[in-house]
mmCIF file of the N, C-alpha and C atoms, coordinates in Angstrom:
data_MODEL
# 
_entry.id   MODEL 
# 
loop_
_atom_site.group_PDB 
_atom_site.id 
_atom_site.type_symbol 
_atom_site.label_atom_id 
_atom_site.label_alt_id 
_atom_site.label_comp_id 
_atom_site.label_asym_id 
_atom_site.label_entity_id 
_atom_site.label_seq_id 
_atom_site.pdbx_PDB_ins_code 
_atom_site.Cartn_x 
_atom_site.Cartn_y 
_atom_site.Cartn_z 
_atom_site.occupancy 
_atom_site.B_iso_or_equiv 
_atom_site.pdbx_formal_charge 
_atom_site.auth_seq_id 
_atom_site.auth_comp_id 
_atom_site.auth_asym_id 
_atom_site.auth_atom_id 
_atom_site.pdbx_PDB_model_num 
ATOM 1   N N  . MET A 1 1  ? 88.758  95.756  73.210  1.00 0.00 ? 1  MET A N  1 
ATOM 2   C CA . MET A 1 1  ? 87.332  96.052  73.229  1.00 0.00 ? 1  MET A CA 1 
ATOM 3   C C  . MET A 1 1  ? 86.642  95.058  72.302  1.00 0.00 ? 1  MET A C  1 
ATOM 4   N N  . THR A 1 2  ? 85.517  94.530  72.730  1.00 0.00 ? 2  THR A N  1 
ATOM 5   C CA . THR A 1 2  ? 84.788  93.565  71.911  1.00 0.00 ? 2  THR A CA 1 
ATOM 6   C C  . THR A 1 2  ? 84.165  94.260  70.701  1.00 0.00 ? 2  THR A C  1 
ATOM 7   N N  . GLU A 1 3  ? 83.768  93.460  69.734  1.00 0.00 ? 3  GLU A N  1 
ATOM 8   C CA . GLU A 1 3  ? 83.112  94.023  68.546  1.00 0.00 ? 3  GLU A CA 1 
ATOM 9   C C  . GLU A 1 3  ? 81.820  94.731  68.927  1.00 0.00 ? 3  GLU A C  1 
ATOM 10  N N  . ASP A 1 4  ? 81.054  94.132  69.847  1.00 0.00 ? 4  ASP A N  1 
ATOM 11  C CA . ASP A 1 4  ? 79.803  94.765  70.287  1.00 0.00 ? 4  ASP A CA 1 
ATOM 12  C C  . ASP A 1 4  ? 80.074  96.125  70.933  1.00 0.00 ? 4  ASP A C  1 
ATOM 13  N N  . ALA A 1 5  ? 81.082  96.178  71.789  1.00 0.00 ? 5  ALA A N  1 
ATOM 14  C CA . ALA A 1 5  ? 81.416  97.438  72.456  1.00 0.00 ? 5  ALA A CA 1 
ATOM 15  C C  . ALA A 1 5  ? 81.880  98.479  71.445  1.00 0.00 ? 5  ALA A C  1 
ATOM 16  N N  . GLU A 1 6  ? 82.670  98.057  70.490  1.00 0.00 ? 6  GLU A N  1 
ATOM 17  C CA . GLU A 1 6  ? 83.147  98.975  69.447  1.00 0.00 ? 6  GLU A CA 1 
ATOM 18  C C  . GLU A 1 6  ? 81.975  99.524  68.638  1.00 0.00 ? 6  GLU A C  1 
ATOM 19  N N  . ARG A 1 7  ? 81.015  98.665  68.314  1.00 0.00 ? 7  ARG A N  1 
ATOM 20  C CA . ARG A 1 7  ? 79.844  99.088  67.559  1.00 0.00 ? 7  ARG A CA 1 
ATOM 21  C C  . ARG A 1 7  ? 79.029  100.100 68.366  1.00 0.00 ? 7  ARG A C  1 
ATOM 22  N N  . VAL A 1 8  ? 78.821  99.801  69.649  1.00 0.00 ? 8  VAL A N  1 
ATOM 23  C CA . VAL A 1 8  ? 78.063  100.709 70.510  1.00 0.00 ? 8  VAL A CA 1 
ATOM 24  C C  . VAL A 1 8  ? 78.797  102.039 70.630  1.00 0.00 ? 8  VAL A C  1 
ATOM 25  N N  . LYS A 1 9  ? 80.118  101.983 70.777  1.00 0.00 ? 9  LYS A N  1 
ATOM 26  C CA . LYS A 1 9  ? 80.914  103.210 70.884  1.00 0.00 ? 9  LYS A CA 1 
ATOM 27  C C  . LYS A 1 9  ? 80.720  104.092 69.655  1.00 0.00 ? 9  LYS A C  1 
ATOM 28  N N  . GLN A 1 10 ? 80.769  103.485 68.474  1.00 0.00 ? 10 GLN A N  1 
ATOM 29  C CA . GLN A 1 10 ? 80.605  104.253 67.240  1.00 0.00 ? 10 GLN A CA 1 
ATOM 30  C C  . GLN A 1 10 ? 79.208  104.877 67.153  1.00 0.00 ? 10 GLN A C  1 
ATOM 31  N N  . GLU A 1 11 ? 78.200  104.179 67.644  1.00 0.00 ? 11 GLU A N  1 
ATOM 32  C CA . GLU A 1 11 ? 76.836  104.729 67.631  1.00 0.00 ? 11 GLU A CA 1 
ATOM 33  C C  . GLU A 1 11 ? 76.693  105.853 68.653  1.00 0.00 ? 11 GLU A C  1 
ATOM 34  N N  . VAL A 1 12 ? 77.239  105.624 69.853  1.00 0.00 ? 12 VAL A N  1 
ATOM 35  C CA . VAL A 1 12 ? 77.087  106.589 70.937  1.00 0.00 ? 12 VAL A CA 1 
ATOM 36  C C  . VAL A 1 12 ? 77.814  107.897 70.624  1.00 0.00 ? 12 VAL A C  1 
ATOM 37  N N  . ILE A 1 13 ? 78.961  107.811 70.004  1.00 0.00 ? 13 ILE A N  1 
ATOM 38  C CA . ILE A 1 13 ? 79.764  109.004 69.743  1.00 0.00 ? 13 ILE A CA 1 
ATOM 39  C C  . ILE A 1 13 ? 79.030  109.986 68.822  1.00 0.00 ? 13 ILE A C  1 
ATOM 40  N N  . GLN A 1 14 ? 78.042  109.491 68.099  1.00 0.00 ? 14 GLN A N  1 
ATOM 41  C CA . GLN A 1 14 ? 77.298  110.342 67.177  1.00 0.00 ? 14 GLN A CA 1 
ATOM 42  C C  . GLN A 1 14 ? 76.046  110.949 67.812  1.00 0.00 ? 14 GLN A C  1 
ATOM 43  N N  . LEU A 1 15 ? 75.755  110.586 69.051  1.00 0.00 ? 15 LEU A N  1 
ATOM 44  C CA . LEU A 1 15 ? 74.592  111.149 69.741  1.00 0.00 ? 15 LEU A CA 1 
ATOM 45  C C  . LEU A 1 15 ? 74.865  112.591 70.147  1.00 0.00 ? 15 LEU A C  1 
ATOM 46  N N  . PRO A 1 16 ? 73.806  113.346 70.424  1.00 0.00 ? 16 PRO A N  1 
ATOM 47  C CA . PRO A 1 16 ? 73.985  114.715 70.919  1.00 0.00 ? 16 PRO A CA 1 
ATOM 48  C C  . PRO A 1 16 ? 74.772  114.711 72.245  1.00 0.00 ? 16 PRO A C  1 
ATOM 49  N N  . GLU A 1 17 ? 75.438  115.802 72.512  1.00 0.00 ? 17 GLU A N  1 
ATOM 50  C CA . GLU A 1 17 ? 76.287  115.915 73.705  1.00 0.00 ? 17 GLU A CA 1 
ATOM 51  C C  . GLU A 1 17 ? 75.536  115.586 74.996  1.00 0.00 ? 17 GLU A C  1 
ATOM 52  N N  . SER A 1 18 ? 74.319  116.071 75.124  1.00 0.00 ? 18 SER A N  1 
ATOM 53  C CA . SER A 1 18 ? 73.567  115.831 76.359  1.00 0.00 ? 18 SER A CA 1 
ATOM 54  C C  . SER A 1 18 ? 73.283  114.332 76.556  1.00 0.00 ? 18 SER A C  1 
ATOM 55  N N  . ASP A 1 19 ? 72.982  113.620 75.481  1.00 0.00 ? 19 ASP A N  1 
ATOM 56  C CA . ASP A 1 19 ? 72.756  112.173 75.584  1.00 0.00 ? 19 ASP A CA 1 
ATOM 57  C C  . ASP A 1 19 ? 74.052  111.444 75.947  1.00 0.00 ? 19 ASP A C  1 
ATOM 58  N N  . ARG A 1 20 ? 75.161  111.862 75.338  1.00 0.00 ? 20 ARG A N  1 
ATOM 59  C CA . ARG A 1 20 ? 76.450  111.240 75.653  1.00 0.00 ? 20 ARG A CA 1 
ATOM 60  C C  . ARG A 1 20 ? 76.818  111.482 77.108  1.00 0.00 ? 20 ARG A C  1 
ATOM 61  N N  . ALA A 1 21 ? 76.563  112.695 77.585  1.00 0.00 ? 21 ALA A N  1 
ATOM 62  C CA . ALA A 1 21 ? 76.869  113.019 78.984  1.00 0.00 ? 21 ALA A CA 1 
ATOM 63  C C  . ALA A 1 21 ? 76.041  112.156 79.930  1.00 0.00 ? 21 ALA A C  1 
ATOM 64  N N  . GLU A 1 22 ? 74.780  111.993 79.621  1.00 0.00 ? 22 GLU A N  1 
ATOM 65  C CA . GLU A 1 22 ? 73.906  111.169 80.465  1.00 0.00 ? 22 GLU A CA 1 
ATOM 66  C C  . GLU A 1 22 ? 74.379  109.711 80.469  1.00 0.00 ? 22 GLU A C  1 
ATOM 67  N N  . LEU A 1 23 ? 74.748  109.213 79.310  1.00 0.00 ? 23 LEU A N  1 
ATOM 68  C CA . LEU A 1 23 ? 75.255  107.838 79.226  1.00 0.00 ? 23 LEU A CA 1 
ATOM 69  C C  . LEU A 1 23 ? 76.580  107.697 79.970  1.00 0.00 ? 23 LEU A C  1 
ATOM 70  N N  . ALA A 1 24 ? 77.453  108.671 79.842  1.00 0.00 ? 24 ALA A N  1 
ATOM 71  C CA . ALA A 1 24 ? 78.738  108.632 80.549  1.00 0.00 ? 24 ALA A CA 1 
ATOM 72  C C  . ALA A 1 24 ? 78.518  108.596 82.060  1.00 0.00 ? 24 ALA A C  1 
ATOM 73  N N  . HIS A 1 25 ? 77.592  109.426 82.511  1.00 0.00 ? 25 HIS A N  1 
ATOM 74  C CA . HIS A 1 25 ? 77.266  109.460 83.940  1.00 0.00 ? 25 HIS A CA 1 
ATOM 75  C C  . HIS A 1 25 ? 76.736  108.094 84.395  1.00 0.00 ? 25 HIS A C  1 
ATOM 76  N N  . LEU A 1 26 ? 75.856  107.519 83.631  1.00 0.00 ? 26 LEU A N  1 
ATOM 77  C CA . LEU A 1 26 ? 75.287  106.208 83.957  1.00 0.00 ? 26 LEU A CA 1 
ATOM 78  C C  . LEU A 1 26 ? 76.382  105.141 84.035  1.00 0.00 ? 26 LEU A C  1 
ATOM 79  N N  . LEU A 1 27 ? 77.298  105.157 83.073  1.00 0.00 ? 27 LEU A N  1 
ATOM 80  C CA . LEU A 1 27 ? 78.381  104.170 83.063  1.00 0.00 ? 27 LEU A CA 1 
ATOM 81  C C  . LEU A 1 27 ? 79.301  104.339 84.272  1.00 0.00 ? 27 LEU A C  1 
ATOM 82  N N  . ILE A 1 28 ? 79.634  105.578 84.595  1.00 0.00 ? 28 ILE A N  1 
ATOM 83  C CA . ILE A 1 28 ? 80.508  105.830 85.742  1.00 0.00 ? 28 ILE A CA 1 
ATOM 84  C C  . ILE A 1 28 ? 79.824  105.394 87.032  1.00 0.00 ? 28 ILE A C  1 
ATOM 85  N N  . GLU A 1 29 ? 78.550  105.706 87.178  1.00 0.00 ? 29 GLU A N  1 
ATOM 86  C CA . GLU A 1 29 ? 77.811  105.270 88.362  1.00 0.00 ? 29 GLU A CA 1 
ATOM 87  C C  . GLU A 1 29 ? 77.804  103.753 88.482  1.00 0.00 ? 29 GLU A C  1 
ATOM 88  N N  . SER A 1 30 ? 77.678  103.069 87.362  1.00 0.00 ? 30 SER A N  1 
ATOM 89  C CA . SER A 1 30 ? 77.637  101.603 87.418  1.00 0.00 ? 30 SER A CA 1 
ATOM 90  C C  . SER A 1 30 ? 78.974  101.040 87.887  1.00 0.00 ? 30 SER A C  1 
ATOM 91  N N  . LEU A 1 31 ? 80.074  101.717 87.572  1.00 0.00 ? 31 LEU A N  1 
ATOM 92  C CA . LEU A 1 31 ? 81.384  101.286 88.049  1.00 0.00 ? 31 LEU A CA 1 
ATOM 93  C C  . LEU A 1 31 ? 81.558  101.615 89.520  1.00 0.00 ? 31 LEU A C  1 
ATOM 94  N N  . ASP A 1 32 ? 81.073  102.786 89.938  1.00 0.00 ? 32 ASP A N  1 
ATOM 95  C CA . ASP A 1 32 ? 81.179  103.190 91.331  1.00 0.00 ? 32 ASP A CA 1 
ATOM 96  C C  . ASP A 1 32 ? 80.433  102.238 92.250  1.00 0.00 ? 32 ASP A C  1 
ATOM 97  N N  . GLU A 1 33 ? 79.290  101.710 91.804  1.00 0.00 ? 33 GLU A N  1 
ATOM 98  C CA . GLU A 1 33 ? 78.507  100.804 92.638  1.00 0.00 ? 33 GLU A CA 1 
ATOM 99  C C  . GLU A 1 33 ? 79.320  99.570  92.985  1.00 0.00 ? 33 GLU A C  1 
ATOM 100 N N  . ILE A 1 34 ? 80.067  99.051  92.040  1.00 0.00 ? 34 ILE A N  1 
ATOM 101 C CA . ILE A 1 34 ? 80.890  97.869  92.286  1.00 0.00 ? 34 ILE A CA 1 
ATOM 102 C C  . ILE A 1 34 ? 81.983  98.210  93.294  1.00 0.00 ? 34 ILE A C  1 
ATOM 103 N N  . GLU A 1 35 ? 82.681  99.316  93.074  1.00 0.00 ? 35 GLU A N  1 
ATOM 104 C CA . GLU A 1 35 ? 83.753  99.720  93.974  1.00 0.00 ? 35 GLU A CA 1 
ATOM 105 C C  . GLU A 1 35 ? 83.230  100.048 95.360  1.00 0.00 ? 35 GLU A C  1 
ATOM 106 N N  . GLU A 1 36 ? 82.092  100.740 95.444  1.00 0.00 ? 36 GLU A N  1 
ATOM 107 C CA . GLU A 1 36 ? 81.546  101.114 96.735  1.00 0.00 ? 36 GLU A CA 1 
ATOM 108 C C  . GLU A 1 36 ? 81.171  99.890  97.543  1.00 0.00 ? 36 GLU A C  1 
ATOM 109 N N  . ALA A 1 37 ? 80.626  98.875  96.907  1.00 0.00 ? 37 ALA A N  1 
ATOM 110 C CA . ALA A 1 37 ? 80.275  97.660  97.626  1.00 0.00 ? 37 ALA A CA 1 
ATOM 111 C C  . ALA A 1 37 ? 81.528  97.011  98.198  1.00 0.00 ? 37 ALA A C  1 
ATOM 112 N N  . ASP A 1 38 ? 82.591  96.961  97.410  1.00 0.00 ? 38 ASP A N  1 
ATOM 113 C CA . ASP A 1 38 ? 83.854  96.388  97.887  1.00 0.00 ? 38 ASP A CA 1 
ATOM 114 C C  . ASP A 1 38 ? 84.430  97.220  99.029  1.00 0.00 ? 38 ASP A C  1 
ATOM 115 N N  . VAL A 1 39 ? 84.386  98.518  98.881  1.00 0.00 ? 39 VAL A N  1 
ATOM 116 C CA . VAL A 1 39 ? 84.932  99.413  99.900  1.00 0.00 ? 39 VAL A CA 1 
ATOM 117 C C  . VAL A 1 39 ? 84.124  99.299  101.184 1.00 0.00 ? 39 VAL A C  1 
ATOM 118 N N  . GLU A 1 40 ? 82.806  99.279  101.071 1.00 0.00 ? 40 GLU A N  1 
ATOM 119 C CA . GLU A 1 40 ? 81.963  99.150  102.263 1.00 0.00 ? 40 GLU A CA 1 
ATOM 120 C C  . GLU A 1 40 ? 82.238  97.849  102.990 1.00 0.00 ? 40 GLU A C  1 
ATOM 121 N N  . ALA A 1 41 ? 82.386  96.766  102.250 1.00 0.00 ? 41 ALA A N  1 
ATOM 122 C CA . ALA A 1 41 ? 82.671  95.471  102.871 1.00 0.00 ? 41 ALA A CA 1 
ATOM 123 C C  . ALA A 1 41 ? 84.025  95.505  103.579 1.00 0.00 ? 41 ALA A C  1 
ATOM 124 N N  . ALA A 1 42 ? 85.017  96.106  102.938 1.00 0.00 ? 42 ALA A N  1 
ATOM 125 C CA . ALA A 1 42 ? 86.348  96.190  103.543 1.00 0.00 ? 42 ALA A CA 1 
ATOM 126 C C  . ALA A 1 42 ? 86.325  97.039  104.807 1.00 0.00 ? 42 ALA A C  1 
ATOM 127 N N  . TRP A 1 43 ? 85.619  98.173  104.757 1.00 0.00 ? 43 TRP A N  1 
ATOM 128 C CA . TRP A 1 43 ? 85.538  99.016  105.945 1.00 0.00 ? 43 TRP A CA 1 
ATOM 129 C C  . TRP A 1 43 ? 84.770  98.313  107.059 1.00 0.00 ? 43 TRP A C  1 
ATOM 130 N N  . GLY A 1 44 ? 83.744  97.570  106.718 1.00 0.00 ? 44 GLY A N  1 
ATOM 131 C CA . GLY A 1 44 ? 82.999  96.817  107.720 1.00 0.00 ? 44 GLY A CA 1 
ATOM 132 C C  . GLY A 1 44 ? 83.899  95.836  108.452 1.00 0.00 ? 44 GLY A C  1 
ATOM 133 N N  . MET A 1 45 ? 84.726  95.130  107.699 1.00 0.00 ? 45 MET A N  1 
ATOM 134 C CA . MET A 1 45 ? 85.657  94.184  108.300 1.00 0.00 ? 45 MET A CA 1 
ATOM 135 C C  . MET A 1 45 ? 86.686  94.910  109.166 1.00 0.00 ? 45 MET A C  1 
ATOM 136 N N  . GLU A 1 46 ? 87.156  96.054  108.697 1.00 0.00 ? 46 GLU A N  1 
ATOM 137 C CA . GLU A 1 46 ? 88.133  96.837  109.460 1.00 0.00 ? 46 GLU A CA 1 
ATOM 138 C C  . GLU A 1 46 ? 87.538  97.309  110.781 1.00 0.00 ? 46 GLU A C  1 
ATOM 139 N N  . VAL A 1 47 ? 86.324  97.833  110.744 1.00 0.00 ? 47 VAL A N  1 
ATOM 140 C CA . VAL A 1 47 ? 85.665  98.322  111.958 1.00 0.00 ? 47 VAL A CA 1 
ATOM 141 C C  . VAL A 1 47 ? 85.460  97.179  112.950 1.00 0.00 ? 47 VAL A C  1 
ATOM 142 N N  . GLU A 1 48 ? 84.987  96.039  112.454 1.00 0.00 ? 48 GLU A N  1 
ATOM 143 C CA . GLU A 1 48 ? 84.788  94.893  113.341 1.00 0.00 ? 48 GLU A CA 1 
ATOM 144 C C  . GLU A 1 48 ? 86.098  94.466  113.996 1.00 0.00 ? 48 GLU A C  1 
ATOM 145 N N  . GLY A 1 49 ? 87.171  94.442  113.203 1.00 0.00 ? 49 GLY A N  1 
ATOM 146 C CA . GLY A 1 49 ? 88.470  94.070  113.749 1.00 0.00 ? 49 GLY A CA 1 
ATOM 147 C C  . GLY A 1 49 ? 88.961  95.057  114.794 1.00 0.00 ? 49 GLY A C  1 
ATOM 148 N N  . ARG A 1 50 ? 88.777  96.338  114.535 1.00 0.00 ? 50 ARG A N  1 
ATOM 149 C CA . ARG A 1 50 ? 89.214  97.356  115.498 1.00 0.00 ? 50 ARG A CA 1 
ATOM 150 C C  . ARG A 1 50 ? 88.409  97.250  116.792 1.00 0.00 ? 50 ARG A C  1 
ATOM 151 N N  . LEU A 1 51 ? 87.097  97.083  116.666 1.00 0.00 ? 51 LEU A N  1 
ATOM 152 C CA . LEU A 1 51 ? 86.268  96.941  117.867 1.00 0.00 ? 51 LEU A CA 1 
ATOM 153 C C  . LEU A 1 51 ? 86.665  95.710  118.671 1.00 0.00 ? 51 LEU A C  1 
ATOM 154 N N  . ARG A 1 52 ? 86.920  94.618  117.991 1.00 0.00 ? 52 ARG A N  1 
ATOM 155 C CA . ARG A 1 52 ? 87.319  93.385  118.665 1.00 0.00 ? 52 ARG A CA 1 
ATOM 156 C C  . ARG A 1 52 ? 88.632  93.592  119.424 1.00 0.00 ? 52 ARG A C  1 
ATOM 157 N N  . ARG A 1 53 ? 89.615  94.276  118.793 1.00 0.00 ? 53 ARG A N  1 
ATOM 158 C CA . ARG A 1 53 ? 90.893  94.523  119.458 1.00 0.00 ? 53 ARG A CA 1 
ATOM 159 C C  . ARG A 1 53 ? 90.722  95.427  120.684 1.00 0.00 ? 53 ARG A C  1 
ATOM 160 N N  . ILE A 1 54 ? 89.830  96.409  120.592 1.00 0.00 ? 54 ILE A N  1 
ATOM 161 C CA . ILE A 1 54 ? 89.570  97.285  121.741 1.00 0.00 ? 54 ILE A CA 1 
ATOM 162 C C  . ILE A 1 54 ? 88.922  96.484  122.859 1.00 0.00 ? 54 ILE A C  1 
ATOM 163 N N  . GLU A 1 55 ? 87.918  95.689  122.518 1.00 0.00 ? 55 GLU A N  1 
ATOM 164 C CA . GLU A 1 55 ? 87.224  94.881  123.531 1.00 0.00 ? 55 GLU A CA 1 
ATOM 165 C C  . GLU A 1 55 ? 88.155  93.865  124.186 1.00 0.00 ? 55 GLU A C  1 
ATOM 166 N N  . GLU A 1 56 ? 89.112  93.361  123.456 1.00 0.00 ? 56 GLU A N  1 
ATOM 167 C CA . GLU A 1 56 ? 90.063  92.382  123.988 1.00 0.00 ? 56 GLU A CA 1 
ATOM 168 C C  . GLU A 1 56 ? 91.214  93.062  124.734 1.00 0.00 ? 56 GLU A C  1 
ATOM 169 N N  . GLY A 1 57 ? 91.228  94.380  124.743 1.00 0.00 ? 57 GLY A N  1 
ATOM 170 C CA . GLY A 1 57 ? 92.280  95.114  125.426 1.00 0.00 ? 57 GLY A CA 1 
ATOM 171 C C  . GLY A 1 57 ? 93.596  95.144  124.666 1.00 0.00 ? 57 GLY A C  1 
ATOM 172 N N  . LYS A 1 58 ? 93.574  94.794  123.399 1.00 0.00 ? 58 LYS A N  1 
ATOM 173 C CA . LYS A 1 58 ? 94.787  94.775  122.580 1.00 0.00 ? 58 LYS A CA 1 
ATOM 174 C C  . LYS A 1 58 ? 95.045  96.118  121.901 1.00 0.00 ? 58 LYS A C  1 
ATOM 175 N N  . SER A 1 59 ? 94.083  97.009  121.979 1.00 0.00 ? 59 SER A N  1 
ATOM 176 C CA . SER A 1 59 ? 94.211  98.310  121.354 1.00 0.00 ? 59 SER A CA 1 
ATOM 177 C C  . SER A 1 59 ? 93.517  99.337  122.245 1.00 0.00 ? 59 SER A C  1 
ATOM 178 N N  . HIS A 1 60 ? 94.037  100.531 122.237 1.00 0.00 ? 60 HIS A N  1 
ATOM 179 C CA . HIS A 1 60 ? 93.453  101.589 123.057 1.00 0.00 ? 60 HIS A CA 1 
ATOM 180 C C  . HIS A 1 60 ? 93.128  102.781 122.173 1.00 0.00 ? 60 HIS A C  1 
ATOM 181 N N  . SER A 1 61 ? 92.082  103.488 122.527 1.00 0.00 ? 61 SER A N  1 
ATOM 182 C CA . SER A 1 61 ? 91.699  104.655 121.737 1.00 0.00 ? 61 SER A CA 1 
ATOM 183 C C  . SER A 1 61 ? 92.045  105.924 122.505 1.00 0.00 ? 61 SER A C  1 
ATOM 184 N N  . ARG A 1 62 ? 92.164  106.999 121.755 1.00 0.00 ? 62 ARG A N  1 
ATOM 185 C CA . ARG A 1 62 ? 92.425  108.312 122.324 1.00 0.00 ? 62 ARG A CA 1 
ATOM 186 C C  . ARG A 1 62 ? 91.478  109.306 121.660 1.00 0.00 ? 62 ARG A C  1 
ATOM 187 N N  . PRO A 1 63 ? 91.098  110.343 122.392 1.00 0.00 ? 63 PRO A N  1 
ATOM 188 C CA . PRO A 1 63 ? 90.239  111.358 121.779 1.00 0.00 ? 63 PRO A CA 1 
ATOM 189 C C  . PRO A 1 63 ? 90.939  111.993 120.573 1.00 0.00 ? 63 PRO A C  1 
ATOM 190 N N  . ALA A 1 64 ? 90.175  112.254 119.537 1.00 0.00 ? 64 ALA A N  1 
ATOM 191 C CA . ALA A 1 64 ? 90.730  112.813 118.308 1.00 0.00 ? 64 ALA A CA 1 
ATOM 192 C C  . ALA A 1 64 ? 91.432  114.143 118.555 1.00 0.00 ? 64 ALA A C  1 
ATOM 193 N N  . TYR A 1 65 ? 90.875  114.979 119.442 1.00 0.00 ? 65 TYR A N  1 
ATOM 194 C CA . TYR A 1 65 ? 91.497  116.282 119.674 1.00 0.00 ? 65 TYR A CA 1 
ATOM 195 C C  . TYR A 1 65 ? 92.899  116.124 120.278 1.00 0.00 ? 65 TYR A C  1 
ATOM 196 N N  . ASP A 1 66 ? 93.132  115.075 121.075 1.00 0.00 ? 66 ASP A N  1 
ATOM 197 C CA . ASP A 1 66 ? 94.480  114.831 121.615 1.00 0.00 ? 66 ASP A CA 1 
ATOM 198 C C  . ASP A 1 66 ? 95.451  114.443 120.494 1.00 0.00 ? 66 ASP A C  1 
ATOM 199 N N  . VAL A 1 67 ? 95.005  113.557 119.646 1.00 0.00 ? 67 VAL A N  1 
ATOM 200 C CA . VAL A 1 67 ? 95.844  113.088 118.543 1.00 0.00 ? 67 VAL A CA 1 
ATOM 201 C C  . VAL A 1 67 ? 96.168  114.244 117.601 1.00 0.00 ? 67 VAL A C  1 
ATOM 202 N N  . LEU A 1 68 ? 95.163  115.039 117.246 1.00 0.00 ? 68 LEU A N  1 
ATOM 203 C CA . LEU A 1 68 ? 95.381  116.166 116.341 1.00 0.00 ? 68 LEU A CA 1 
ATOM 204 C C  . LEU A 1 68 ? 96.297  117.215 116.960 1.00 0.00 ? 68 LEU A C  1 
ATOM 205 N N  . ALA A 1 69 ? 96.155  117.461 118.265 1.00 0.00 ? 69 ALA A N  1 
ATOM 206 C CA . ALA A 1 69 ? 97.028  118.425 118.939 1.00 0.00 ? 69 ALA A CA 1 
ATOM 207 C C  . ALA A 1 69 ? 98.467  117.929 118.909 1.00 0.00 ? 69 ALA A C  1 
ATOM 208 N N  . GLU A 1 70 ? 98.660  116.641 119.136 1.00 0.00 ? 70 GLU A N  1 
ATOM 209 C CA . GLU A 1 70 ? 100.005 116.064 119.089 1.00 0.00 ? 70 GLU A CA 1 
ATOM 210 C C  . GLU A 1 70 ? 100.618 116.207 117.691 1.00 0.00 ? 70 GLU A C  1 
ATOM 211 N N  . ILE A 1 71 ? 99.834  115.989 116.682 1.00 0.00 ? 71 ILE A N  1 
ATOM 212 C CA . ILE A 1 71 ? 100.327 116.121 115.307 1.00 0.00 ? 71 ILE A CA 1 
ATOM 213 C C  . ILE A 1 71 ? 100.682 117.577 115.004 1.00 0.00 ? 71 ILE A C  1 
ATOM 214 N N  . ARG A 1 72 ? 99.818  118.508 115.431 1.00 0.00 ? 72 ARG A N  1 
ATOM 215 C CA . ARG A 1 72 ? 100.094 119.925 115.207 1.00 0.00 ? 72 ARG A CA 1 
ATOM 216 C C  . ARG A 1 72 ? 101.401 120.329 115.889 1.00 0.00 ? 72 ARG A C  1 
ATOM 217 N N  . ASP A 1 73 ? 101.572 119.890 117.135 1.00 0.00 ? 73 ASP A N  1 
ATOM 218 C CA . ASP A 1 73 ? 102.785 120.233 117.877 1.00 0.00 ? 73 ASP A CA 1 
ATOM 219 C C  . ASP A 1 73 ? 104.025 119.655 117.205 1.00 0.00 ? 73 ASP A C  1 
ATOM 220 N N  . ARG A 1 74 ? 103.910 118.445 116.706 1.00 0.00 ? 74 ARG A N  1 
ATOM 221 C CA . ARG A 1 74 ? 105.060 117.760 116.096 1.00 0.00 ? 74 ARG A CA 1 
ATOM 222 C C  . ARG A 1 74 ? 105.513 118.479 114.835 1.00 0.00 ? 74 ARG A C  1 
ATOM 223 N N  . TYR A 1 75 ? 104.576 119.043 114.063 1.00 0.00 ? 75 TYR A N  1 
ATOM 224 C CA . TYR A 1 75 ? 104.921 119.621 112.750 1.00 0.00 ? 75 TYR A CA 1 
ATOM 225 C C  . TYR A 1 75 ? 104.950 121.145 112.748 1.00 0.00 ? 75 TYR A C  1 
ATOM 226 N N  . ARG A 1 76 ? 105.033 121.756 113.905 1.00 0.00 ? 76 ARG A N  1 
ATOM 227 C CA . ARG A 1 76 ? 105.147 123.220 113.963 1.00 0.00 ? 76 ARG A CA 1 
ATOM 228 C C  . ARG A 1 76 ? 106.556 123.642 113.819 1.00 0.00 ? 76 ARG A C  1 
# 
């Protein structure tokens, strides 16, 4: 941890609980935004690839209820 971060940590730890909770929430949200952007980009690429394979006839889809019924039957 950098000296600046350590200094901020020591100051923040002395704040009232409600202020610390609000800051913790803000920090977690700021991390989630980075991850969500990466995840959204990855899913976008995955969806495009799946659609392309279906359009090219390299992949076939099945109704979800058929797939779920098959799984239920297999694990009964």
